[in-house]
N, C-alpha and C positions, 0 to 999 in steps of 0.2 A: 582460574576463571570460568563459570561456565556459560557458553555462548549457546544462543538458538535461533531460527530462524522462523518465521510466521508468514503466510502467504494467504491473502484472502481468497477466500471461492466464491464461484457462481458459477453453475451450470453451464449458464450459456456462453461462458468464456472459460468450457474447460481445454482446448485447445489455448489457451495463453496460460493456462496454470500449467499445462503439460512442458511448454515451452520452460516458463518460469523454471520450475523446478528441477528441470533437467538442464537447464543453463547454468544454475547454482551448482548443482554435483559435480558439471563438467568442468568447473574451476575450482572448485573448494579441495584444498590438500590434504584437508584432515577432517575426520568424523565430524559432523556438526548436527542437532536432531535438524531436521526440515518439516513443518507440520501446515497443515491446512486450516482454515478457519471456516470449519463447515457450518452452515445457521443452523440446520435442523438440530446435527448434533449437541451445538451449544445449548438449546433449547431443551432440547432432551434431558442434558447434564444439570440445567438449572443455572447457567450463567446469563441468560439471554431472557428475557420475555416482554420486550418491547411488542407493543401492539402495530403489523403493519395490516395496510389496504392494499389490494390489488386494482392497478387504473385499468382504464379500456385498453391500452397499448401494452398490458402485461406488464408494466414496469410496478415494482413496489412503490408504497407512498408511507413515510413515516407519519404515524397518528399524532405523537407528541409535537413533532418538528413540524406537522403539517405541509410538509414539502416531499417531493419525490427523492424516490433512493434511484442512484445510478447503478446500485450492484449490492447484491445482497448484505456484504461486508461492511457496507458505508458506517456503518454504525459500533459493529462488532468488532475491529480493529482495536478498539481502545481497551479491549480486554485483553490484549497481548500480555501486558506486565503482570497481571493479573494472573492468567492462566502460565506464564513461564515460571513466576515466583522467582528464582535465581539468575544471577548474573546479569551480561547484556542480552537483550533482545530485540532482532532486527524485525520489523514488520515491513512489508510489501503487497502493492497494488499487486493484482495477479499478471497484469497485462504489461510486464515489463521482460525486457530478454538480458541477463546477466553477462557480462563481458569481463570479467576478472575475479578474481579469488574474492570473495566476503569475509575471508580473512584481513585482506587490506582495511577493511571497512571497519573491523571489530578492532583493530589496532589503532583507532584514530580516537576511541573512546574515551572519555575522558569522565572520572569520576565526580567534578565540580557539577557534571550538567545531568538532569533528569532525562532529556530526550535532546537527542541532537538530530535534524533536519537539513534538507538543502531550503533555504529560505527564497522561496520562489516571487516575484512579483506576477503573478498567472493572472490577467483579467481577460477570459476568453467571449467573444460575442456570445449573447442570448441567444439560444435555438436548440439544435439536438447535437450530440455526439455519438461516438460506437452505434450499435444499432437501434437510434433511434430513440435513445436517452434524451431525457431533458438536461438542457447544461445548465448549472444554477452557478450563481456567486454566492460567494462566502468569504469573511475575512481569510488570510493566511492560505488561501486555495492551492491542493495539491503539495502542501507543506507536510500532511498526516498521509501522503503514498508511500513514502518510505522515511520512516521511524526508528531509531534506534536507542531503545529504551534501556536506562540504567534502571533496573529492577531494586536495587538496594536503596536509590537515594529516597531521601525522606521526604520530598516533595509527593512522590509518586504513590504514597501511601495514603492520598489526600483522594485519588481515584479509586473511587470503589464502586462495587456492582450494582448497588443502588444508583449513583452518577451516570454508568452508562445505560442505566436501563430507565431513567426518568430525564436528563436533561435533554434540550434541543440538541439538535446535531451540529446546528453552528455552535454552538457553545463549546463542543469536544472539540470538533474542527478546528477551533481557534485556543485549544490549550488551556481552557478556563481554568485549571486548577494549579495553573504553574504562574511563578510571576518571570519576566522576561528576560531574565538574568539566570536563569532556569532553562534557557532553552538554547543549546548549542549549535553551532551551523557547521553542515557540511558543506564539503566543494560540490558544486554545481553539476560534477562530472556523475554524482554519484546518484541523480534524480534527474536525468538528461530528458527535456520533455520534446517528444519529436513534434519539428514544426514550430517551436517556442524560444526553445534555450540555445543560446549561443556561446560557445564556448571558444577559447583561442586556439589559434591553428595548431599547433603543437600538442594540444591535450583533446583527447579521445573518449567520449561516454565510455563509463563503465557498469552502468544501469542505463538502459535504455527505455523509455516510459513512452509506450504508444496511448496516452490520455485521450486524444480523439477518436482512436478505433484502430484494432490490430490489424495486419495483414490479411489477415481470412476475410475481414468483411469489405463487402462492396465499397469502392472508392478511396481505401488505403491500399489496396495490392501494392501499389510502387511507393509507398513513403519509404522514408529513410530508413536503413537496415532491415527492409522487409526481408531480403535477399537470406539474411543471416538467422533471421525467425523461422522462416520455411525450413532452410537446413538444420535446424534445431529439432524442430518438430518432426521433422521426416527420419532422423538419426533418431529420435524418441520414441517413433512407432517401431521401428524396425530393430529395436533391441527385445 
C-alpha cells in the first residue's frame, strides 16, 4: 500500500512548515513522500485556477466564496487525493507539530471510509487569529485541517478538479461530495487543537495543532508545546 503526506504551504508561515516537515521526518521510521501544496506551482500546473483578491491587511479573499482565506491552502487542500492518485494520502495544515510516527496513523486507515478526520466540535469566537487573519465560522470547522484520504475509494471520484475550483469553500470544508457514513473518525490525539481540545490525563497529543497562532507569533510564545516547537525549529535550522 502506498502512503504519502501533503502539507499546506503559506509563505507567511514558513517556520511552521519547516517544523511540521522536520517533526514528521523526526518520527517517521520508513521513507514516505512528504510534499508541500504550493499555490503558485498548483496554478502553473493547471490544478488550481480559482480567483483570489487581496484584502487591505494582505489576506487573500476567495471570490467564489466571497470570504477571507486564512491561508493560501484554504481550498487547495482538497486537491490532495487528486494529486496523490494512489493509496492513502494524509493532508495536514502546516501549523502542526508531529509527536509520533505517522505510520501509526496510516495503520488506522480503513478501506470503507473515503476520508478519516478528527470530528471536532470547534466553535471559536468571531474575531482574528494567527497574524491578524479573520476568524471564520463554518460547518465541521477544523475537520479538514488533518485529513486521511483513501484515494481509491469510489466516493472520492466525485471530488473533481472542477469542484475544487468552482464550489464555495464552505461546501468543500463540510465534505459536500461525501455521505456521512463515508467519513471515518480519528482519535482527537491526531489533531489536538491547542487551547481547545481536552484529552484524558493518560493520553498525549500525537499531532499538536496551533490553530489560533504558532509560537513565533506575538501572544502565542508561551502556549502549550511552544518549547517543543522552538526546539524542532532550531534543530531543523542547524541541520
